[in-house]
N, C-alpha and C positions, 0 to 999 in steps of 0.2 A: 342903854342899861349896861352897867359894869358889875362884875362879880369877882371877888378875890377869894380864891380857894386856899384852904389850909390843909394840913394833913388829915383833918377830920372829914374833909369833903373831897378827897381825891377820887372817889367813885360816885360822884353826884350824877345820878341818872333818873329818868322817869318823866312823867307828864305833869304839867301844872297849867291848868286852864287851856289857853290856845297854843301853848308851846310844848315841845318835847326836847329833853336833854338826853343826849346819848354820847357814847364814847366812839372815837374813830382812831385810826392809826396815827393821827397827828394831834390828838387831844379831844376835849369835849366839844360837842356841836349843839347849837341851839337852833331848832328849826320849827316851822309852823306845824301845828297838830292838824292832821287831815284825816278824814274818814275814808278808809280804803274802799275802792269800788271793784267789784268782780268783773274782769274783762269779759265782754260778751260778743264783740264784733269778730268777724272771721280773722282779721289781721291780728287782733289782740289774742285770740285763742291760739293762733299759730305761733306767735311770739312766745307765749307762755309755754307751749309745748317744746319749742326749741331750747328755751332756758332749762326746762326740766330734763330734757334729753342730754343736754351738755353737762349738767351737774351730775347726772347719773353716770355718764361716761367717765367723768373725772374720778369718781369713787372707785372705778374698776381699773384705774391705771396702776401699773407696777411702781414699786419704789424708785426704780431707775427713771421711769418716765416722769414721775412727780418731781424728782430732783432736777431733771432737765427743765421743767416748767418753772421751778423755783429759781433756778439760775437765770432763766429768761426774764422772769418778773423782776429780779434784782438788778437787771441791766436797764430797766426802765425807771425813769424818774418823773413823777407827776407832782402837781402843785395843788394843794387844797384851796379851792376858790374862796373859802370863807376866811381862813386865817393866814393864807399865803405860805404855809409850811410845806416843804418838799417831802415826799415819801416814795417808797417803792410799793407797788401793788402786790397783792398776794398771788400765789401760783393759781389758785382756783379761780380767782376773779379774772385773771388774764385768759385762762383756758376757756371759761364759760363765755366771756365776751367774744372771743374769736370764734368759738364753736357755734354760738348762736347766730353770729353774723354769717358764717359759712352756710349754715342751714337755711338762713333767710334767702341767700342767693341760690343755694342748691338744696331744696327741700328733701330730695331723696338721696343726697350724697352721703358719703362716709366721712365722719368727722376726722380731721387730721389729728393724730395722737402725738406728733412731735411739734415742738414750737417752731415758729418761723426762724429761718437762718439769716435773714437780712431785714433791714427796715423797709417799709413800703414807700416807694418814691412817688406814688400817685400817677398822674398822667399830665401831658402837656397840651392837650386839646382845649379849645374854647367852646363852651356850650352856651347858647343863648335861648331865650324863651319868648314866644310871641303868642298872644291870645287868638284863638280861632273860635268858630261857633261851637259851643258846648265842650270846649277843651283848651288845653294849653299845649302848644307845639314846641318841643325841644329840638334844637338843631345843633349839630356838632360841626366843628371846623375840619375835622378829620376823624379817622377811625380810632377807637380805643386801642391802647397798647395790648400786647398779648397777655391774656389772663386778667385783664382789667375790665370791669363793668362799671356803668354809671348808675348810681342810685338817684331816682327822681323824687324830689320832696316838695310838698306844698304846705301852706299854712293859711287857712281861711282867716280873713280879716273883717272886722265889723264895718270898716269903712276904708277908703283909700288913704286916709290920713293916719290910720292906726299904725303904730310902730310894731313890727314883727318881734315876737319873743324868740330869743336865741335857741331855746330848747322846745319850741312849740311846733317845729316842722314834723310832718308825718310822711312816711315813705309811701310812694305810689308805685313801687316796683323798681326793677332794674332793666337796663337796656345796654347791650354792648354795641356801640356804634361801629359800623363796618363800611367799607367801600361800597357804594351803591345803596346804602341804608343809613343815611346820616340824619334822619329825622324820625321822631316818634311822637304820638299824641297821648296825653293823659286826659281822659274824660272827666269833667267836673260840672257840677251844677252852677248856674249863674252866680256871680259874686266877685268879690275882691280877694286876691290871693297874693301872698308872698311866695316866691319860688326860689328853690335852691337845688344844688346837686352835691353829690359826694362820690368820689372815686373809691372803689372797693376791689381788693384782690380776691378774685373768685376762688382761688386755690387755698389761701390761708385764712381768709376772713378779715385781714387787716384793712383798715379804712383811714381815709384822710379826714380832716375837719370839714364840716359843712361849709359850702361856698354859696352864699346868697347871690342870686342873679336878677333881682328886681321884683317889682310889683306888677301884677297883671289883672285886668278886668275881663272876666269870662262872660260872654254874651250867649244868647241862644238863637236858634234859627226857627222861623215860623213859616208855614206854607202860605204862599200868596195865591189865593184862588183865582184872581183875575189874570195873572200872567203864567200861572202854572210853574213858577220857580220858587226860590227861597229868598227871604230877605232877613237880614240881621236886625235884631232888636235889642237894645241895651237892657241889661238887667235892672 
């Protein structure tokens, strides 16, 4: 579908059937119309509270602090995935995104009020995933760098042939790999999963892009009454 706007339609916004038209920093956006759902899971409630706390904190920043975040936001260039246009994010969007991520890693921590002074370089370690009974085991090649933690992400799949969605991964927590502690398990019900990681700066809330690390089949263990041990049974 194509639409040619004239001066009479510069502010074309609203809903029409299954679509919604809205304005963005790079122009008009056409997106599917969805019915909002009220988050009810523990993780969803926590995320909503982090966003609310971050937004409230931004409102109480001084004019000098807001200017610092404005300058920081202007130093970042992003690209609209729909129309390809480049733009600078707003100060509040950058503050809230970093603050919410910081709180996700440090739920009782104090939100940093100053913007990061350097770009986040991520980490150089290799993390792999293998299925075990009732879980997926993440193993790192070495310890995380100082102040870096690894976010563990999974995505349930209807079948092993299902293609994972780029934005459908869900966080299962954070783990800072260290010498003598290079493995951790994420408990999951039986099924097929896409697995990924993301490195996060635990001090600033900065994060790298999600890195997929493969598909896994989680099985479950059942008691073997004849031998008194456990045997794996595929889901």
